[in-house]
C-alpha positions as CSV (number, residue, x, y, z in Angstrom):
1,T,-16.3,16.8,8.5
2,Y,-15.7,16.0,4.7
3,G,-12.1,16.9,3.0
4,T,-9.3,15.8,1.3
5,N,-6.9,13.9,2.9
6,N,-4.1,16.6,1.9
7,E,-6.5,19.1,3.5
8,F,-6.5,18.2,6.8
9,G,-3.2,17.1,7.1
10,F,-2.5,21.1,5.2
11,D,-4.7,22.7,8.6
12,Y,-3.2,20.3,11.2
13,L,0.1,21.9,10.5
14,R,-1.7,25.1,9.7
15,D,-3.0,25.2,13.1
16,N,0.4,25.1,14.6
17,M,2.4,27.4,12.3
18,A,-1.1,29.7,13.9
19,R,-0.1,32.9,16.2
20,G,-3.6,32.4,17.7
21,L,-6.2,30.4,18.7
22,D,-8.9,31.9,16.4
23,G,-6.1,31.0,13.5
24,K,-6.8,26.9,14.5
25,V,-10.3,25.6,12.4
26,Q,-9.9,22.2,13.2
27,R,-11.4,20.1,16.2
28,E,-9.3,17.4,18.4
29,L,-9.4,14.9,16.0
30,H,-11.1,11.7,17.2
31,Y,-12.0,9.4,14.3
32,A,-11.1,9.4,10.4
33,I,-13.1,6.7,7.8
34,V,-11.2,7.3,4.7
35,D,-12.1,6.1,1.8
36,E,-9.8,4.7,-1.0
37,V,-7.5,3.8,2.3
38,D,-5.2,1.7,0.6
39,N,-3.8,4.6,-1.6
40,I,-3.8,6.4,0.9
41,L,-2.3,5.0,4.2
42,I,0.0,2.7,1.6
43,D,0.4,4.8,-1.9
44,E,0.9,7.8,-0.6
45,A,2.2,7.1,2.7
46,R,6.2,7.6,2.3
47,T,4.9,11.5,0.6
48,P,5.3,13.9,3.3
49,L,2.5,17.0,3.1
50,I,5.5,20.1,3.7
51,I,4.1,23.9,3.8
52,S,7.5,25.6,2.5
53,G,8.2,29.0,1.9
54,V,11.7,30.4,0.1
55,A,15.0,30.2,1.3
56,R,17.3,31.6,-1.6
57,D,17.8,32.4,-5.2
58,S,18.9,28.6,-7.4
59,S,22.0,28.5,-7.8
60,N,23.6,28.5,-11.3
61,H,25.1,25.1,-10.1
62,Y,22.2,23.4,-11.3
63,Q,22.7,24.7,-15.0
64,R,26.4,24.2,-15.0
65,F,25.6,20.0,-13.5
66,A,23.2,19.5,-16.3
67,S,25.2,19.6,-18.6
68,L,28.2,18.3,-17.8
69,V,25.8,14.8,-17.0
70,R,24.5,15.2,-20.2
71,Q,27.8,14.2,-21.6
72,L,28.3,10.7,-19.5
73,Q,27.1,7.1,-21.0
74,A,25.7,4.7,-19.1
75,E,28.1,2.1,-17.7
76,R,31.1,3.8,-19.1
77,D,30.9,6.6,-16.4
78,Y,27.9,5.7,-14.4
79,T,25.8,2.7,-13.0
80,V,22.3,2.3,-12.7
81,A,20.7,0.2,-9.5
82,E,17.1,0.0,-11.7
83,K,15.5,-1.9,-7.9
84,E,16.6,0.6,-5.4
85,R,16.5,3.7,-7.8
86,T,20.0,4.6,-7.9
87,V,22.7,6.2,-10.0
88,T,26.2,6.0,-9.2
89,L,29.6,7.1,-11.3
90,T,32.1,4.3,-11.7
91,E,36.2,4.8,-11.4
92,T,35.6,6.5,-15.2
93,G,32.6,8.7,-14.9
94,I,34.2,10.4,-11.2
95,E,37.8,11.1,-13.8
96,R,35.7,12.5,-16.8
97,M,34.3,15.0,-13.6
98,E,36.6,15.8,-12.0
99,T,38.6,16.9,-15.7
100,A,35.3,19.2,-16.0
101,L,35.4,21.1,-13.3
102,G,39.2,21.2,-13.2
103,I,39.8,19.6,-9.6
104,D,41.6,16.4,-8.1
105,N,39.1,15.1,-5.7
106,L,35.5,15.1,-6.6
107,Y,34.4,13.6,-3.1
108,G,37.2,15.9,-0.8
109,S,35.7,17.9,1.3
110,E,36.2,21.2,-0.1
111,H,34.1,19.9,-3.0
112,A,31.3,18.9,-0.4
113,E,29.3,21.5,-1.6
114,M,28.8,20.1,-5.4
115,L,28.2,16.5,-4.4
116,P,24.4,17.5,-3.7
117,Y,23.9,19.2,-7.4
118,L,25.4,16.3,-8.8
119,D,23.7,13.9,-7.3
120,N,20.6,15.6,-8.5
121,A,21.6,16.0,-11.7
122,L,22.7,12.3,-11.8
123,R,19.0,11.6,-11.1
124,A,17.3,14.0,-13.0
125,S,18.9,13.2,-16.1
126,V,19.0,9.1,-15.6
127,L,15.9,7.4,-13.8
128,Y,13.1,11.1,-14.6
129,R,11.5,10.5,-17.3
130,K,10.0,13.0,-19.2
131,D,6.0,12.3,-19.8
132,I,6.5,9.5,-17.0
133,E,7.7,10.9,-13.7
134,Y,6.7,14.8,-14.8
135,L,5.5,16.8,-17.9
136,V,6.9,20.4,-19.1
137,K,3.1,22.6,-19.1
138,D,3.2,25.6,-19.9
139,R,7.6,26.4,-19.3
140,E,6.9,24.4,-16.3
141,V,8.0,20.9,-14.9
142,V,4.6,19.6,-13.6
143,I,4.9,16.3,-11.4
144,V,2.4,13.3,-12.3
145,D,1.3,11.2,-9.8
146,E,2.5,7.7,-10.5
147,F,-0.5,6.5,-8.8
148,T,-3.3,7.9,-10.5
149,G,-1.2,9.4,-14.4
150,R,-3.1,12.9,-13.0
151,M,-1.0,16.2,-12.6
152,M,-0.3,17.6,-9.1
153,E,-0.2,21.1,-10.3
154,G,2.0,23.5,-6.9
155,R,3.2,20.4,-5.6
156,R,7.6,20.4,-6.4
157,F,10.4,17.9,-4.9
158,S,12.2,18.4,-2.8
159,E,15.7,19.1,-1.3
160,G,16.7,20.4,-5.6
161,L,15.8,17.6,-7.5
162,H,13.3,20.0,-9.1
163,Q,15.1,22.6,-9.9
164,A,17.5,20.1,-11.4
165,I,14.5,18.5,-13.7
166,E,13.9,22.1,-14.6
167,A,17.9,22.9,-15.8
168,K,17.5,19.4,-17.4
169,E,14.5,20.8,-19.2
170,G,16.3,24.1,-20.2
171,V,13.1,25.9,-18.3
172,T,13.4,28.4,-15.5
173,V,15.0,27.0,-12.4
174,Q,12.9,28.8,-9.2
175,R,14.2,29.1,-6.1
176,E,14.4,26.5,-3.3
177,S,12.2,25.9,-0.8
178,M,12.7,25.3,3.2
179,T,11.0,23.5,5.2
180,L,8.7,25.5,7.2
181,A,6.5,22.4,8.6
182,S,5.8,18.8,7.7
183,I,3.7,15.3,8.7
184,T,3.0,11.8,6.8
185,F,0.3,10.6,6.4
186,Q,1.4,7.7,8.6
187,N,2.0,10.1,11.1
188,L,-1.1,12.0,10.3
189,F,-4.4,9.3,10.6
190,R,-2.6,7.5,12.8
191,M,-2.8,10.1,16.1
192,Y,-6.4,9.5,15.2
193,P,-7.5,7.4,18.0
194,R,-10.0,5.4,16.3
195,L,-9.6,4.8,12.3
196,A,-11.7,2.8,10.0
197,G,-11.3,3.1,5.9
198,M,-13.2,1.6,2.9
199,T,-11.7,0.0,-0.5
200,G,-12.2,-2.4,-3.0
201,T,-8.4,-3.5,-3.1
202,A,-6.9,-4.2,0.7
203,K,-6.7,-7.4,0.9
204,T,-3.6,-7.8,-0.4
205,E,-1.9,-5.3,1.9
206,E,-3.5,-6.8,4.7
207,E,0.0,-7.4,6.6
208,E,0.7,-3.7,6.4
209,L,-2.3,-2.3,7.5
210,R,-2.6,-4.5,10.7
211,G,1.3,-4.3,10.9
212,I,1.7,-0.2,10.6
213,Y,-2.3,1.1,11.8
214,D,-3.0,-1.9,13.7
215,L,-6.1,-2.1,11.3
216,D,-7.8,-5.8,11.0
217,V,-9.6,-5.9,7.2
218,V,-13.1,-7.6,6.5
219,A,-14.1,-9.2,2.6
220,I,-17.2,-8.3,2.1
221,P,-19.1,-10.4,-0.2
222,T,-20.0,-8.7,-3.6
223,H,-23.8,-8.0,-3.5
224,K,-23.6,-9.8,-7.1
225,P,-21.7,-12.7,-7.8
226,I,-18.4,-12.1,-10.2
227,I,-18.7,-13.7,-14.0
228,R,-15.5,-11.4,-15.4
229,D,-13.5,-13.7,-17.9
230,D,-9.9,-12.7,-16.3
231,R,-7.6,-14.3,-19.3
232,P,-4.0,-15.0,-18.7
233,D,-1.4,-13.0,-19.4
234,V,0.4,-12.5,-22.5
235,V,4.3,-12.6,-23.1
236,Y,6.3,-11.7,-25.4
237,K,10.3,-11.0,-25.7
238,T,10.0,-6.8,-27.0
239,K,7.8,-4.0,-26.9
240,D,7.4,-3.7,-30.3
241,L,5.9,-7.1,-30.6
242,K,4.0,-6.5,-27.4
243,F,2.1,-3.2,-28.7
244,R,1.3,-4.9,-32.3
245,Q,-1.0,-7.5,-31.1
246,V,-2.5,-4.9,-28.2
247,V,-3.1,-3.0,-31.2
248,A,-5.4,-6.2,-32.9
249,E,-6.9,-7.0,-29.8
250,I,-8.8,-3.6,-29.7
251,K,-9.3,-3.4,-33.5
252,A,-10.9,-7.0,-33.7
253,E,-13.0,-5.8,-30.0
254,H,-13.7,-2.3,-31.7
255,E,-15.2,-4.1,-34.6
256,A,-16.9,-6.5,-32.9
257,G,-19.4,-3.5,-31.4
258,R,-17.7,-3.4,-27.6
259,P,-16.3,-1.2,-25.3
260,V,-12.9,-1.8,-24.3
261,L,-10.4,-0.1,-21.8
262,V,-6.8,0.1,-22.0
263,G,-4.8,0.8,-19.1
264,T,-1.1,2.3,-19.5
265,V,1.6,2.9,-16.5
266,A,3.0,6.4,-17.9
267,V,1.6,9.7,-20.4
268,E,4.6,8.6,-22.5
269,T,2.8,5.2,-23.4
270,S,0.0,5.8,-23.8
271,E,0.4,8.7,-26.4
272,Q,2.6,5.9,-28.5
273,L,-0.8,3.7,-28.1
274,S,-2.8,6.6,-29.3
275,R,-0.2,7.4,-32.8
276,Q,-0.5,3.1,-33.4
277,L,-4.0,3.4,-32.7
278,R,-5.0,6.1,-35.3
279,R,-2.5,4.1,-37.9
280,A,-4.7,1.5,-37.4
281,R,-7.7,3.7,-37.8
282,V,-9.7,2.6,-34.9
283,P,-11.5,6.0,-33.5
284,H,-10.6,6.8,-29.5
285,E,-10.6,8.6,-26.7
286,V,-7.1,9.2,-24.5
287,L,-7.2,10.1,-20.8
288,N,-3.2,11.1,-19.1
289,A,-2.0,13.5,-17.2
290,K,-2.4,16.3,-20.2
291,N,-6.0,15.9,-20.8
292,H,-7.3,15.0,-17.0
293,E,-10.1,17.9,-16.7
294,R,-12.3,16.0,-19.8
295,E,-11.4,12.5,-16.9
296,A,-15.1,12.3,-15.7
297,T,-16.4,13.0,-19.6
298,I,-14.5,11.0,-21.1
299,I,-15.2,7.9,-18.8
300,A,-18.6,8.7,-18.1
301,Q,-19.4,8.0,-21.9
302,A,-16.6,5.0,-21.8
303,G,-19.0,2.1,-22.0
304,R,-20.8,3.0,-25.1
305,Q,-20.9,0.4,-28.0
306,G,-17.1,0.5,-29.7
307,A,-15.9,3.0,-27.3
308,V,-12.3,2.7,-27.5
309,T,-10.0,4.4,-24.4
310,I,-6.8,4.5,-23.2
311,A,-6.1,6.0,-19.6
312,T,-3.0,6.0,-17.3
313,N,-2.9,4.2,-14.5
314,M,-6.0,4.7,-12.4
315,A,-7.5,7.7,-13.2
316,G,-11.0,7.4,-13.4
317,R,-11.0,5.2,-10.3
318,G,-14.3,5.0,-8.3
319,V,-16.2,6.7,-11.1
320,D,-18.5,3.3,-12.6
321,I,-18.0,3.1,-16.6
322,L,-21.5,2.4,-17.8
323,L,-22.5,-0.4,-20.5
324,G,-24.4,1.9,-23.6
325,G,-23.3,5.0,-21.7
326,N,-23.9,8.1,-19.2
327,P,-27.6,8.8,-20.7
328,E,-27.4,12.0,-17.7
329,G,-24.8,13.3,-19.9
330,L,-25.7,12.2,-23.6
331,A,-29.5,14.3,-23.0
332,R,-27.7,17.0,-21.9
333,D,-24.8,16.9,-25.0
334,Q,-28.2,16.3,-27.4
335,L,-29.9,19.2,-25.3
336,R,-27.3,21.6,-26.2
337,K,-26.9,20.9,-29.9
338,Q,-30.9,22.0,-29.5
339,K,-30.1,25.2,-28.4
340,V,-31.8,24.6,-25.0
341,D,-30.7,26.2,-22.1
342,L,-30.1,24.0,-19.2
343,L,-29.5,26.9,-16.8
344,S,-33.3,27.1,-17.3
345,I,-34.4,23.5,-16.5
346,P,-35.1,23.7,-12.5
347,Q,-33.0,21.9,-10.8
348,G,-35.6,19.4,-8.9
349,E,-37.8,18.4,-12.0
350,W,-34.4,17.9,-13.9
351,T,-33.9,15.0,-11.0
352,R,-37.5,13.8,-10.2
353,A,-37.5,12.7,-14.8
354,L,-34.3,11.1,-14.2
355,D,-35.4,9.4,-11.3
356,M,-38.6,8.1,-12.5
357,L,-37.3,7.0,-15.5
358,D,-34.7,4.7,-13.4
359,R,-37.5,3.1,-12.7
360,G,-39.6,2.8,-15.8
361,E,-42.2,5.5,-14.7
362,D,-43.6,8.4,-16.8
363,P,-41.3,11.2,-16.5
364,H,-44.3,13.8,-18.3
365,A,-45.0,13.5,-14.6
366,A,-42.3,16.0,-13.4
367,S,-42.6,18.0,-16.1
368,D,-43.7,19.8,-19.0
369,G,-41.3,20.9,-20.6
370,A,-40.2,20.0,-24.0
371,W,-36.9,18.3,-22.8
372,V,-38.3,16.5,-21.2
373,D,-38.9,14.7,-24.9
374,T,-35.5,14.5,-25.5
375,V,-34.0,12.9,-22.3
376,T,-36.5,10.0,-22.5
377,E,-35.7,9.3,-26.4
378,V,-31.9,9.6,-25.6
379,H,-32.5,7.0,-22.3
380,R,-34.6,4.6,-24.1
381,Q,-31.5,4.9,-26.8
382,V,-28.5,4.5,-23.2
383,E,-30.5,1.1,-22.8
384,Q,-30.7,-0.7,-26.0
385,E,-27.1,0.1,-26.7
386,R,-26.2,-1.3,-22.7
387,Q,-28.4,-4.7,-23.9
388,E,-26.7,-5.0,-27.1
389,V,-23.3,-4.3,-24.9
390,L,-24.1,-6.9,-22.7
391,S,-25.0,-9.9,-24.9
392,L,-21.2,-8.9,-27.0
393,G,-19.7,-9.5,-23.2
394,G,-19.2,-6.7,-21.8
395,L,-16.5,-4.1,-21.2
396,H,-13.2,-5.8,-22.4
397,V,-10.1,-4.2,-20.3
398,V,-6.5,-4.1,-22.1
399,G,-3.5,-4.0,-19.7
400,T,-0.6,-2.9,-21.6
401,E,1.9,-3.4,-18.3
402,R,1.5,-5.5,-14.7
403,H,2.2,-2.1,-12.1
404,E,4.3,-3.3,-9.6
405,S,1.1,-3.4,-7.0
406,R,-0.8,-6.5,-6.9
407,R,-4.2,-4.2,-6.3
408,I,-3.8,-1.2,-9.2
409,D,-4.3,-4.3,-11.6
410,N,-6.6,-5.5,-10.1
411,Q,-8.4,-2.2,-9.8
412,L,-7.6,-2.4,-13.7
413,R,-9.4,-5.8,-13.3
414,G,-12.6,-4.0,-11.7
415,R,-13.7,-1.1,-14.3
416,S,-15.0,-4.4,-16.1
417,G,-17.8,-7.1,-14.8
418,R,-19.3,-4.5,-11.9
419,L,-22.7,-5.0,-10.4
420,G,-22.8,-8.7,-11.5
421,D,-22.1,-7.2,-15.3
422,P,-20.2,-9.5,-17.7
423,G,-17.2,-8.1,-18.4
424,S,-13.7,-10.1,-19.5
425,S,-9.7,-8.9,-19.0
426,R,-6.1,-9.9,-20.6
427,F,-2.4,-8.5,-19.8
428,Y,0.2,-8.1,-22.0
429,L,3.7,-8.0,-21.3
430,S,6.9,-8.2,-22.6
431,L,11.0,-8.6,-21.2
432,E,11.4,-5.1,-21.6
433,D,8.7,-4.4,-19.4
434,D,9.9,-2.1,-16.6
435,L,9.1,-5.3,-13.5
436,L,10.2,-7.7,-15.7
437,L,13.4,-6.3,-16.3
438,R,13.8,-5.4,-12.2
439,F,11.8,-8.8,-11.2
440,G,11.7,-12.0,-12.7
441,G,12.9,-11.5,-16.3
442,E,15.8,-13.5,-16.7
443,R,13.5,-16.5,-16.1
444,V,11.0,-15.8,-18.4
445,S,13.6,-15.1,-20.7
446,R,15.3,-18.1,-20.1
447,I,12.2,-20.5,-20.6
448,M,11.7,-18.7,-24.5
449,D,14.7,-19.3,-25.8
450,R,14.7,-23.1,-24.2
451,F,11.6,-23.1,-26.8
452,K,13.1,-21.1,-29.0
453,M,10.0,-18.6,-29.1
454,E,11.4,-15.2,-30.4
455,D,7.9,-13.6,-32.2
456,A,5.4,-15.9,-30.4
457,P,4.8,-15.6,-27.0
458,I,4.1,-17.6,-23.8
459,E,0.4,-18.0,-22.2
460,A,0.2,-20.3,-19.2
461,G,0.1,-20.6,-15.5
462,M,3.6,-20.9,-14.8
463,I,4.1,-17.3,-16.5
464,D,1.5,-15.5,-14.3
465,R,3.5,-17.5,-11.6
466,V,6.7,-15.5,-12.0
467,I,4.7,-11.8,-12.5
468,E,2.8,-12.3,-9.7
469,N,5.8,-13.7,-7.9
470,A,8.0,-9.9,-8.9
471,Q,5.4,-8.9,-7.7
472,V,5.2,-9.8,-4.4
473,K,8.7,-8.6,-4.4
474,V,8.3,-5.3,-5.4
475,E,5.6,-4.7,-2.0
476,G,7.7,-6.9,0.1
477,F,10.5,-4.2,-1.3
478,Y,8.1,-1.1,-0.6
479,F,6.7,-2.2,2.6
480,D,10.7,-2.9,4.0
481,S,11.1,0.6,2.3
482,R,7.7,2.0,4.3
483,K,8.6,1.2,7.9
484,N,12.3,2.2,7.2
485,V,10.8,5.5,6.0
486,L,8.8,5.0,9.6
487,Q,10.8,5.0,11.8
488,Y,12.7,7.7,11.0
489,D,10.0,9.3,11.2
490,E,8.6,8.5,14.0
491,V,11.5,9.9,15.8
492,V,10.8,13.5,14.3
493,N,7.0,12.9,15.1
494,E,7.9,12.8,18.7
495,Q,9.3,16.1,18.6
496,R,7.1,17.4,16.7
497,T,4.2,16.8,19.1
498,A,6.6,18.4,22.3
499,I,7.0,21.2,20.0
500,Y,3.4,21.6,19.1
501,E,1.9,21.2,22.4
502,Q,4.3,24.0,23.6
503,R,3.0,26.1,21.5
504,Q,-0.6,25.2,22.3
505,L,0.4,26.1,26.4
506,I,1.6,29.5,25.2
507,L,-1.7,29.5,23.4
508,E,-3.9,29.1,25.3
509,A,-2.9,30.7,28.3
510,A,-5.4,33.5,30.0
511,D,-2.0,35.1,31.2
512,R,1.0,34.7,29.7
513,V,3.9,36.1,32.0
514,P,4.4,33.2,34.2
515,I,5.1,31.3,31.2
516,A,8.1,34.1,30.0
517,G,9.4,34.4,33.4
518,A,9.2,30.4,33.5
519,M,11.9,30.7,30.7
520,I,14.1,33.0,31.1
521,A,14.1,31.3,34.8
522,D,15.1,28.3,33.7
523,L,18.1,29.7,31.8
524,V,19.0,32.1,34.6
525,S,19.2,28.5,36.8
526,D,21.1,27.0,34.4
527,Q,24.0,29.6,34.0
528,I,24.3,30.1,37.7
529,E,24.9,26.0,38.6
530,D,27.4,26.2,35.3
531,A,28.8,29.5,38.1
532,F,28.5,27.9,41.0
533,E,30.5,24.1,39.4
534,L,33.7,26.7,38.7
535,G,35.0,26.8,41.9
536,E,33.6,28.9,44.8
537,D,36.5,31.2,44.7
538,E,35.2,32.8,41.5
539,D,31.9,32.2,41.7
540,A,30.2,36.2,41.6
541,D,32.8,36.5,38.6
542,E,32.0,33.8,36.0
543,A,28.1,34.6,37.5
544,L,28.4,38.2,36.1
545,R,29.9,36.6,32.6
546,P,27.3,34.5,31.5
547,L,24.1,36.6,33.0
548,R,25.9,39.4,31.0
549,A,25.2,38.0,27.4
550,F,21.4,37.9,28.0
551,F,20.8,41.5,29.0
552,P,21.6,44.6,27.6
553,P,24.7,46.5,28.2
554,D,23.3,49.8,28.6
555,S,21.6,48.7,31.6
556,T,19.3,52.4,31.6
557,R,17.3,51.0,29.0
558,L,15.8,48.2,31.1
559,P,12.9,48.9,33.8
560,V,14.9,47.5,36.4
561,P,18.8,47.5,35.9
562,L,19.4,44.3,36.0
563,L,23.4,45.0,35.7
564,E,24.1,47.2,38.8
565,V,21.6,44.6,41.1
566,L,24.4,41.9,40.3
567,E,27.3,44.3,40.9
568,E,25.0,46.2,44.1
569,D,24.5,42.5,45.3
570,R,28.0,41.3,44.7
571,E,29.1,40.4,47.6
572,A,26.1,38.6,48.9
573,L,26.2,36.6,46.4
574,R,27.5,33.4,48.0
575,T,25.1,30.6,47.7
576,E,22.8,29.6,44.6
577,A,20.4,30.0,46.3
578,E,20.9,33.7,46.9
579,M,21.8,34.6,43.5
580,E,19.0,32.8,42.1
581,A,16.7,35.0,44.5
582,I,17.7,38.1,43.7
583,L,18.2,38.0,40.0
584,L,15.3,36.1,39.5
585,G,13.3,39.1,41.6
586,G,14.5,41.3,39.1
587,I,13.7,39.8,36.8
588,D,10.2,39.3,37.8
589,D,10.3,42.9,38.2
590,A,11.6,43.9,34.8
591,L,9.0,42.0,33.3
592,A,6.6,43.7,35.6
593,A,7.6,47.2,34.4
594,K,7.1,46.1,30.5
595,R,4.1,44.9,30.9
596,E,3.1,48.8,32.5
597,Q,4.7,50.3,29.3
598,C,1.6,48.8,27.3
599,E,-1.6,50.4,26.9
600,N,-3.6,46.6,28.3
601,D,-2.9,43.4,29.6
602,D,-4.1,42.3,26.3
603,L,-1.7,43.7,23.9
604,F,1.0,42.1,26.2
605,R,-0.2,38.8,26.0
606,Q,-0.5,39.2,22.8
607,V,3.9,41.2,22.6
608,L,4.8,37.6,24.3
609,G,3.2,35.5,22.4
610,E,4.4,36.8,19.6
611,V,8.5,36.8,21.3
612,M,7.7,33.1,22.2
613,L,5.9,31.7,19.4
614,G,8.3,33.8,16.9
615,T,11.3,32.4,18.2
616,I,10.2,28.9,18.6
617,D,8.9,28.6,15.1
618,S,11.9,29.7,13.5
619,L,14.2,27.6,15.7
620,W,11.9,24.8,14.8
621,T,12.5,25.7,10.9
622,R,15.8,25.5,11.3
623,H,15.4,22.1,13.6
624,L,14.0,20.4,10.8
625,T,17.3,21.6,8.4
626,D,19.0,20.1,10.5
627,L,17.0,16.8,11.1
628,D,16.9,16.4,7.1
629,H,20.8,16.7,6.5
630,L,21.3,14.6,9.4
631,R,19.4,12.2,8.0
632,E,21.3,12.4,4.9
633,G,24.6,11.2,5.8
634,I,23.8,8.8,8.4
635,G,24.0,6.1,6.9
636,L,27.4,5.8,6.8
637,R,27.2,4.7,10.0
638,A,26.7,1.4,9.4
639,V,30.0,1.1,7.9
640,G,31.7,1.4,11.3
641,Q,29.2,-1.0,12.9
642,I,26.3,1.4,14.3
643,Q,23.3,0.9,13.3
644,P,21.6,4.4,11.2
645,I,18.9,4.0,13.2
646,V,20.2,4.0,16.7
647,A,22.8,6.7,16.0
648,Y,19.6,9.2,14.1
649,K,17.7,8.6,17.8
650,Q,21.0,9.6,19.6
651,E,22.1,12.8,17.2
652,A,18.1,13.2,17.1
653,F,17.5,13.9,20.5
654,N,20.6,15.8,21.1
655,M,19.7,18.1,18.6
656,Y,16.5,18.9,20.8
657,S,18.1,19.1,23.5
658,L,20.2,22.0,21.8
659,L,16.7,23.3,20.2
660,Q,15.7,23.3,23.8
661,T,18.3,25.4,25.2
662,D,18.5,27.6,22.1
663,I,14.9,28.5,22.8
664,L,15.5,29.1,25.9
665,E,17.9,31.9,25.2
666,Q,16.4,33.5,22.8
667,T,13.7,33.9,23.6
668,A,15.7,35.4,27.1
669,R,17.6,37.4,25.4
670,T,14.2,39.4,22.9
671,L,12.6,39.3,26.2
672,L,15.1,40.5,28.4
673,A,16.1,43.1,25.6
674,L,12.5,44.4,24.1
675,Q,11.8,48.2,24.3
676,L,8.0,48.8,24.0
677,Q,6.7,51.7,21.8
678,V,3.2,51.8,21.7
679,A,1.9,54.2,18.9
680,Q,-1.2,51.8,17.3
681,P,-2.8,48.5,18.0
682,M,-0.3,45.2,17.2
683,V,-1.7,43.4,14.5
684,R,-1.4,39.8,15.1
685,R,1.2,38.5,12.4
686,Q,0.4,35.1,10.6
687,P,3.1,32.6,9.4
688,A,3.0,33.5,5.3
689,F,3.0,30.0,3.2
690,D,5.1,30.6,0.5
691,R,3.9,27.3,-1.0
692,V,2.6,24.0,0.1
693,H,4.0,20.8,-2.0
694,L,4.2,17.6,-2.0
695,N,7.8,15.7,-1.2
696,R,7.6,12.8,-3.1
697,Q,11.0,11.9,-2.2
698,N,13.1,10.2,0.0
699,G,17.1,10.3,0.3
700,T,17.9,13.1,-1.8
701,Q,21.0,15.2,-1.3
702,A,21.5,18.1,0.5
703,T,24.2,21.2,0.9
704,P,25.5,21.3,4.5
705,V,24.4,24.3,7.4
706,Q,26.5,25.9,9.0
707,R,27.0,24.1,12.5
708,R,25.7,27.2,14.8
709,R,28.5,25.6,17.4
710,S,32.0,24.5,17.9
711,A,33.8,21.7,17.6
712,Q,33.8,22.3,21.2
713,P,30.8,21.6,22.8
714,G,29.1,23.8,25.4
715,R,28.7,23.2,29.2
716,N,24.7,22.7,29.1
717,D,25.0,21.1,25.2
718,P,24.5,16.7,25.3
719,C,27.9,15.1,26.0
720,P,29.5,13.8,22.3
721,C,29.9,10.6,24.7
722,G,25.8,9.6,23.9
723,S,25.1,9.1,27.7
724,G,22.2,11.5,27.1
725,R,24.1,14.0,30.3
726,K,25.2,17.6,29.9
727,F,29.0,18.2,28.8
728,K,29.2,19.8,31.8
729,H,28.1,16.6,33.9
730,C,30.1,14.2,32.4
731,H,33.4,14.2,30.1
732,M,33.8,17.9,30.3
733,R,36.3,17.5,33.7
734,K,37.5,14.5,31.5
735,R,39.5,16.2,28.5
736,P,39.7,15.2,26.0
737,V,36.8,15.0,25.1
738,P,35.1,11.6,23.2
739,A,34.9,12.3,18.9
740,G,31.8,10.5,19.6
């Protein structure tokens, strides 16, 4: 099966939200071969695929805090940690916010719900820049992929950050969403028993691919030797000086007749450079997120003589830039100018003619159409132009900034000198570039000051080493970040796998009555166990109290009056075994009676599936939200000398135990209270998929949810002491309860 990584991930999630086996589309996972494997398994490793639904209307707090944050000043009111990508209010900033909000303590518990809005407003204002991290298109905020420079329409930042950016830009703030299901590419592809991939730039990531995915990296020698001239980097003090020299070099190469590909990091940079080239009267094409629909056309002709193409990051990755141009595309353009209907040309004849031209044969043998003459002439002109470009030195690549990853730089360089063709590349940098500001800029600045270099550039191997060391630091920083994310995500992944297996068992069961009966029986048995632990003198009374909660108060609504069974046999309830036998017998009779209300067994099977799967899905969705909120604050445990990941694992386990108890309770309540009135065949409901998007954020704040339990643990809750045992079996008899 051939497809995209995103769709394979969404298929997996949708399959595990299906209400019937006919709603599943994926086969059993076996072997995955991933193209551009480094991009998917490393660059996008921290990006969860999320299926989300609408949660609630957007709050006016977004606009309010966007307005307040605009009044803050850098350094005075907040500080920015470039490396960690965080914004922190100073004491002055806190005081200004408290004055503006009319409160005494911004971080008081009574104002806790405001903090996520403030945090997102700060990040949206300071860290997320228009035309770099996002665009505003048709009055909507659209994410720009940091690795490809392409727009990611339909995807939204999570946990309120997207709404904060919308408020910042003054566009409509859309409704907030809630996570229904999610998985990261790390966990998705690690589920395949066999995994392999291919890319031209994996060697620098060998350690991560082996450590996380257990993949060895093997470098395959090129078919022809690489003769590209990779020139040393040139470093200027300011961006202005850098871009002046970039324009001068582009103009010189253009006038010499060489094709030039210019790589930029952001849309904003590409448009700034485009304006400077227009002033210098250098014709060029711009390929960025704003005109990505022309990507194939622009890249196909980027190798023509004197062509200048500005492209963001890896746009056009995997597409060969043909020196002299793409003859097929040029032939189509020429035929359109001649008013030839391209649809009238048989596809087979067109393909055969092009193949024959590539082999140096006469294409007229493929077709006697007049269009063949045009295609032949265009092919001849392209070949002549190709030879001229080769004689001039091939494609010249100019990098306007070093990327945080060496792989991305290597991919840009790799556009030139393909298949043994000549080519050249050079990167122009400044001390104001993001990479050097965050890592290593001070060292280069000291070198320039020592040699009194104000306007003159540095071009030396020493600078290359400083920059490479900076990139290694960044790669290590992000590697550690991805490993940290994986540790937390593995906890969720284990729970996700267990829940999905639980769903699959229900989906595949030919008879779902035993499963439903077992779920209720587990709950009843647990309640009976609790009752008898309270003391022999009050066994029966205590048994009735919790069990009444699961049976409708009006016993006549039940096919078998379970409450009457409890009352009539009260004297017989002397042992756990006797009580369990009576109650479970009544439950079996109740389910059997409900089955008789249905017209057929298939309909009853479907009803049971809707109840059980619906309960699991709704509670799992709430559980995912709870885990997100747990993750938000777990870092504070480090203050108490507790490793956050250890605390997260323990509390996530306790929450999962609560989830399973809630699934049993809610399923029992629903099934025992269910009244079947069969008027027409039941139509199975599929979950409504509202909006599917990729979450690009980690560690964003979220509004605290109301917990469903009181501060006092329930009898079946995990004991807060952390032992992993139920509260009733641990500290319930040893009051007061430890705080954890």
